[in-house]
N, C-alpha and C positions, 0 to 999 in steps of 0.2 A: 364143642359139638359132639353129640353122642347119638348112637342109633341102636335099635334093638330089633332082631328078627322075631316075628311072631311065630310061635310053634304051630305045626300042622302041615299036612302034605308030605311030600317026599323028603326024607331027611337030608339027602345029598344036595337037593335043590335048595333046601332051607339054609344049609351051611353056605352055599354059594351066594345066596341073597344076603346073608349076614355079613359076608366078607365085602360085599358091594355097598353096605350100608353107609359108610362115610362118604362115598362118592355120591350116593343118592341124596344124602342130606345136603351136600354141597350144591346139588342141582336145585334143591328146594329153597336154599338161602335166598335166591333171587325172587321168590314168590311171596316173601313176607312183607309186611308193611314197613313204613319208615320207622315206626317205633319198635319194630321187631316182634316176632311172635313169642308168646309165652308158653304155648303148648306144643304138642307134637302133631305131625301130619303123616297120614298113611300114603306111601307112594309105591309105584311098581318099579320094575327094572329100568324103565325109561325116565324115571324121575317125575312121572306124572301122577296126580292124585288118583287113588283107587277108591272103589266102592265095595264095602264089606257089610252088607245089610244083615247077614245072619251071624256075624261075629266069629267066623271060623278062620280069619286071618288070610283068606284067599280072595283075590279080586273077582267080583261076581261077573265082570265082563271078559277078562282075559284068562282067568284061572291061575294067574301068577300069585305067588306068596307075597303079601304086602309087608313093607318095612315101616316101622314107626321112626320117622326122621325128625330130629329136633332142630329147628332152624336157629341160626345164630341171631341173637338179638341185635338190632341196630343196623342190619343190612338195608340197602336202599332198593325199593321196588321201582323199577323203571322198564319201559319197553326197550330202551337202549342198553346193551350189555356193557359191563365194565371194560375199560381199555386195559387196566392193570389191576390185578388182585394179589395182595401179598399176605402171607400168613406169618406167624411168629418167627419161624426159622428163616424165611426170606428177608424179613426186616432185620434180623440179627446179622445176616450176611453182609449188610452194608457197613457195619462197624461204626455207625454214627452214635453220637452221645446225646442228641437232642432231636426233637421233632423239627426244629428249624433246619438242622443239617439234613434230616431225612427228606424234607421238601426240596432242599437244594439239589440233592443227588437225583431226585425224581423229576427235576425241572423239565427234561425233555418230554416226559409223559404228561406232566400237569400243565404245561404251557399250551395256550390256545393258539391254533394257527390262524384264527380269525384276525388277530392283530389289532383289535380295537381297544383292549383294556390292558393296562400295565399293573393292575392291582394284584396279580397272581390269582390262584384258583379260589373258588368258593370252598370254605372249610365247614364240614359237618362233624359233629361229635355224636357217635352212636345213632346216626341217621337223623339227627336233629340239628336245626340251625342254631348257631351261637351268636352272641352279641358282638364279639370281637375275638381275634386270634389270641388276645391276652389270656383268655380263659384256659388255653392249652399251653401257654408259655411255661417252660420249665419241666413239663411232664417228660419223663425219660421214655425212650422207645421201648424199654422192657415192659411198660405198662400197656402197650398196644397189643391187642389180639389179632387185629386184621386191618388192612388198608385197602380201600377201593378207590380207583380213579375212574371217573365216569365222564362221558362227553358233555359238551356245552348244553345240549338240549335238556339235560336233567336239571339244570339250574332253575328252569321255569317252575318246577314243582315246589321250590323253596322261596319263591318271590323275587328271584334275580333275573336279569336279562341273560339271554343265551350267548354271552360273549366270554365266559370263563368256564373252564372245566371244573369239575366237582371232585373234591377229595374227602372221603368219609373215613374217619378214624373210629374204630370200634375198640373200646377199652376192655380190659379184663374185669371180671366181676370182683376180684379181690387182689389188692396189691398194696404194698407199703414199702417206702424207701426214704432214706435220708442220704443225699449225695452232695458232693462238692466237686467242683472242677476248677483247676488252676491252669491258666494258659499264659506262657511267657515267650517273648520273642526278643532276640538280641540283634543289634544292628550289624549289618555287613557294610559293604561299600555303598554309601549314599542312602542307607535305609534308616530305620528308626527302631526304638525300643518300645515294647508294649507289655503290659501286665494286666490280667483280668482274673477275677475270682467270682464264682457263682455257686451259691448253695441253694438246694431245693429240698423241700419236704413234700412228699406226695403220699396220699392215703386214699384208697378206694375200698369201700366195704359197705355191704347192704344197700347198694344203689346210691350211696352218698360218696362225695368226693371233696377232698381238701388238697390244694396244692399252693405252696408259698415259695416264691423265688426271690432271693436277694442278689444283686449284682453290683460290683464295683469294678471300675477299669480306669486305666490311664494309658496314654499314648504320647510318645515324644513327637517333636516337630521335625520337619525335613526342610532344610534351607536350600536356596539356589546354589550356594557354594558346595554343599554336599553332593549335589548332582552335576557339578561342573558347569553351571549356568552363570553367566555374567552379563548384566545389562550394560551396554556401552554407550547409552544415549548421552549426548553432550550435556554437561552440567550436573549429572547425577553422581559421577565418580570424583575421586580426589586426585590432585596432582602431587600430593605428599605421600611418600611410601609408608610412613608410620601411621597414617590415618586409618581408621577401620574401613573395611570393604563393604560396599552395599550388599553384595551377594551373601554375606554372612548374616545379614539382618533382613532378608526377604524370605518368607516361608512359602514353600510349595504346598506343604501340609501343616495345618495348625496343631499345636499341642492341645490335647483334649483329655478331659476327665469326666467321669460319669458315675452316678450312683442311682440305683432304682430298687424299689420294693414292689412286688406284684403278688396279689393274693386272690384266690378263687375258692368259693364255697358253694357246693351244690348238694341238694338234698330233696328226697321226695317229701311232699307236704300233704299228700292225700292219695287216694287210689287213682293211679294213672296221671298224677300231676307232679311235676318237678320244677323246682325253683333254683336258679343259679345267680350268684352275685359275684362281681369282680371289681377290684379297685387297683389302681396303679399310681405311685408317686415317683417322680424321676427328676433329677437335677443334673444338668449338663453344663460344662464350662469349656470354652475354647479360647486360645490365645494365638494370634498370628502377628507377625512382624511385617510392616509395609516399607521398610527401609530406614534410612538415617536422615537426620536434619542436615541440610547442605547450605553452604554460603560461598560466595565468590568474593575474595578479599583482593583489593588493589593496593600494592605496595607503593611507597613514596616515589619509586622510579617508574611507576606506571605499569608494572608487571602484575597481571591478574593470576590468581591462584584459586583453584577450586578446593574446598575443604569439606570434610564430613566429620561428624561427631556423634557419639552415643549420648551426649548430654542434652537435656536432662535424662532422657532414656530413648531407646529406639521407638520409632513411630509404631504404635501397637493398636490392634483391634481386639477387644475382649467381648465375648458373647456369653451371656448367662441365660440359660433356658430352663424354665420350670414347667413341668407337665403334670397335670392331675387329671386322671381319667377314671370313669366308673361305668359299669355295664350291668345289665340284668336280663335274664331270660326266663320265660315261663312257658312250659309245654303241658298241655292238658287235653283231655278228651271231652267233647260236648256231644253226647249222643254218638252218632256214627262218624262225627267229624273230629279231626285232629287240629287243635288250635295251637299256634306258636306265636308268641309276642316277645320281641326283643327291643331293647333300648340301649344306646351307647352314647356317652357324652365325654367331651374333653375340653379342658381349659389350658391353654398354652401361653405363657408369657415369655417374650424374648427381649432381653435388654442388651443392646449393642452399644459399646462405648469406643469411640474412635479418636485417637490422638490427633490434634492439629499440629502443623509444623511450628516449631519454636521460633521466637524472634531472636535472630542472630545479628541484628543491625548494630548492636553495641560493640561487636568485635571490630567492625570497620572503623568506628570512632577511636578505638584503642590503637589501631594501625595508623590512623591519621595523626594521633598525638605522639606517636613513637614509642608507646609503652608495650606494643606487641608487634612482633614480626609476622608478616603474612604467612610464613611457613613454620612459625613457632607453635608451642603447645597452647591449645585454646583453653582459657580460663573459664570454668563453669559458672563463675559468679556473674559473668557478662551475658549469659544465655538465659532468656526468659521463656518459661514454658508457654506453649501456645493454647493450652486449655484442651477441653474434650468436647467433641460432638456426641450427641446421644440420640439413638433411634430406639424407640420403645414400641413394641407391638403386642397386641393381645388378640388371640384367635380362639373363638368359641365354636363348638360344633355339637349338634345333637341329632341323632338319627333314631327313628322309631319305625318299626315295621311289624304288622300283624298279618298272619296268613292263616287261612282255614282250608284244609284239604279233606275231601270226602268223595263219595260215589253217589251222586244225586239220582241217577237213573241207570237202567240197563238197556243195552242193545243186543241184538242177536249174537254179536261177537263178544259180549261180556259187559261188565259194568264200566260206565264212563267215569273218568277221574277228573275232578274239578278242583283247581286251586284259585282262590280269590285272595286279594291282598289290598291293604291300604296302609299308608304310612305318611310320615312327615319328617322332613330333614331341615335343619337350620344351620347356617354357617354365617359367622360374622367376623370381621377384621376391624380392629381399631388401632391406628398407628400414628405416631408423632415422630418427627425427625428435625433436629435443630439445623440441619444442613439445607433445608428448604424453607420457603416462605409461604407454602400452601396451607400451613396449619395442620390440624388433626384430620386424619382421613378415616371415614367411617363407611364401611361397606357391609351390607347385610343381604341375605337371601333366604327365603323360605320356600320349600318345595313340598307341595302336597301331591300325593299320587294315589291312584286306584288302578287295579289291573286284574287280569284273570288269565288262566291257562287251562285249556280243556283238551283232554285226551279221549279220543273216540276210537274204540276197537272196531275194525271193519270185518276182519276175518280172524278166526281163532281155532287152533287145533284142540285146545282144551274144551271149548264150548261146542266143538264139532260143527262149526259153522264156516263153510268155505275152507275147511282145514287142508284141502289139497294145495291151497296157495300158501300155506304157512300162516304166520301171524302178521297181520297188516293193521296199522293204526295211524290215525290222523291227529295232529295237534294244531289247535288254533289258539292264538294268544294276542293280547293287546293290553295297552296301559296308557294312561293319560297323566300328565304332570302339569301343575300350575305353579310357575315361578313368580315370586313376588316382585322381582326386578326385571322380568323379561317377558312373561306371558306363558302361553300354552305350548306344550310339546306332546307329540303323540308317537307311540311305537306300536307296531303290529307285526305279526309273523305267522307262518304256517310251516308245517313239516310233515313228512311221511316217513314212517319206519316200517321196514319189511324184514321179517325174519323167516326165510323159507325153511331153515333148520335151526336147531338150538345152538349151533356153533357158527352160523353165518347170518349177518344182518347188513342191511343197507339203509342209509338215511339221506333224505333230501330236505333241505331247510331254506326258507327265504325269510329275510329279516328286513323290515323297513323301520328306520328310527330317526329321531331328531335329537339334536344335542345343542345346548346353549353354551356360549363362551363362558369362561370362568369369571369369577368376580374381579380378579386382577386384570384380565384381558379387557373387561368392560370399563372398570372404574379406577384403575391404578393411576396415580398422578405421574406426570412427566418428570423424570429425574435425569440428571446428567452426572456421570461419574468419570473422573479423570484418571489417567495413568492405569488403565486396565490392560493387562498383558493379553494380546490377541495375535494369533498367527496370521500374517498377511500372505495369502497364497500368490499374489502378484509378485511381491518382493522376495518371497521365499524366506521370510525371517519373522521373528516375533517382535512386535512393536508395542509401545505404550500408547493406547488410543483413548479418545474420549467417547464414551458410550452413552447414548440417550435411549431411555426406555420409558414405557408408560402404556396406558390403556386407551381404548377407542370405544366410546359408547354407541357408535353406529354399526357395530358388527352384527351380522345376521346369524340366524340359527343354522347349524350344520344339518344337512340331510344325508342319510346313509342308506345304501341299498346293497345288501350282501346276500350271496348265494353260497351254500355249502352242500357238497356231495361227498358222502363217506361210505366206506365199507369196512366191516370188522369181521375177521375170520379167526376163530380159535383153532390153531393148527392141531391136527390129529396126530402128527408125527413128532412133535416136540413138546415136552411136558411144560405146562404153564407158559405157553407161548401164544401170542396174538399178533396177527398181521393186520395193520390198520393203514388204509389209504384214504386221504382226505384232499379235496379240491375246494379252494376258496376263491371267490371273486368279490372283492370289496370296491365299492364306488362311493365317493364322498363329494359333496357339493357345498360351497361356501365354508370351507374350513378356516379356522383361526389358528395361526401359528406365529411363533417368534421369527424374527428375521433369520434366515438360515445361515449357518456357518459351514459352508461346503465349498470345495474347490470349484473354480469355474470350469466350464467345458472349453478346453483349449481348442482353438481353431487354427488351421494352417494359414499363415500370412498370405494376403493377396498381393501378388507382385505389383509394385507401383502404388499400392493402396496404403 
């Protein structure tokens, strides 16, 4: 950001105005469009646009010397002020090595108090929507010029629902780096070893960007024995001290390995038009132990002995996951409208292989014929492997969204801002499992949507219309969804934003929304899994339970009614400090949830009851 004081008028006053120029430019930042301004803007000492008809550098209305302020490209224009704004020095003060880490330390500011979405904040890059966070993965914090955290209402301008805050990353115009990061951890008592390596190439020049990130990692397992846990359920342990212990072969955390390559290419392809392409390939592997094969042998004198063995191997679950993803984004201007189109798709294949218990009946035959003692060493030749169960799932997803933002008409308080959107989302799950008799499971959902968000200025200090009240604006929004497997869903909302001063603002928002149960909640088959470790709150102990899960096709749509009241005050006595107060009231009807795992409400026993 730079500024220049225009010559003319009193010299001392001109010097004072020039000294204030950076602050004035900062005020003007919030008045640029989502794409950012490309030219300068003449402002007075209050950061308001001035009029200089005769070109003498003096505001015709106030007589003040005007300053040419150059807005930062990529800042977000919104009636709601940012909750947090960070410059380069403030970003560096966090000492983070990646954008993911920066978002983690900013979580208290970026998390929404509405409590509806667990997807994290909406991410913008240079004031534009991106197809997926993968586009920014691997970019170092040193490439960021500025970060803005904005309230949930701003998400409406970019085609999202107002249940997530918005984080806008503004990149530097020129940057180049080749970096590598190695992270290793050594185990302590009951911990695990881990090693990861990440290399990133990032280059930003002439409005073009390339960033490529490769990652490999490995992580050790953690067993019950390493945490001092031992399952003492009858029949699972051994009566012979030399036999292997179950706790050594039950994992609390699986061994995991991963390798990924992510690449993003972005380049202007015409005047006011930019294209971004992204691709990711990732392979993950995990291995967990589920215990040992067990058998009860009865000696010739009738004594029963529980035995455990690692032969042919510990009961193991292996999971192989392959992820292929691709995304694209196009931003361009059509007349006075800004058009943004994004598409993102993923194909994920998960291959799970689960060992069956081995056949150890031959050991009892050897005990019966006297060739084996019930407490002797178990011969591996008499143990028959139980085979492998296999669960294979394929998940496909595709999300497209097109938004157009413009100012279709003017009101006395200023131009109205309209965002219209349309999009389609597809998700599909195909799965097979040899442990069930239901056969292949096929679940699909298509979601077509249309929507709008309209901002209407009611009063404006800039337009000198009701300026004694400050800036007051009204937002109206609505959208409709048609789900192929469920039917229609409708969302609507309204909000008021009042800014009596440039440093103080108040917001009131109402949201009415409908949500459908997930594909799994509606159509997942009923499955039963044995020996699942669950904490029993009644007994006060961990037990191995049989768990039944599945979907219900008769579930109803959820209705949501939310109210938000908020105040935002930029403190005049602390540099870069903002005081934010928010009140939320959320109400939900016909919610769909898994059976809760929470402690019961203990009640005082009734005498004699």
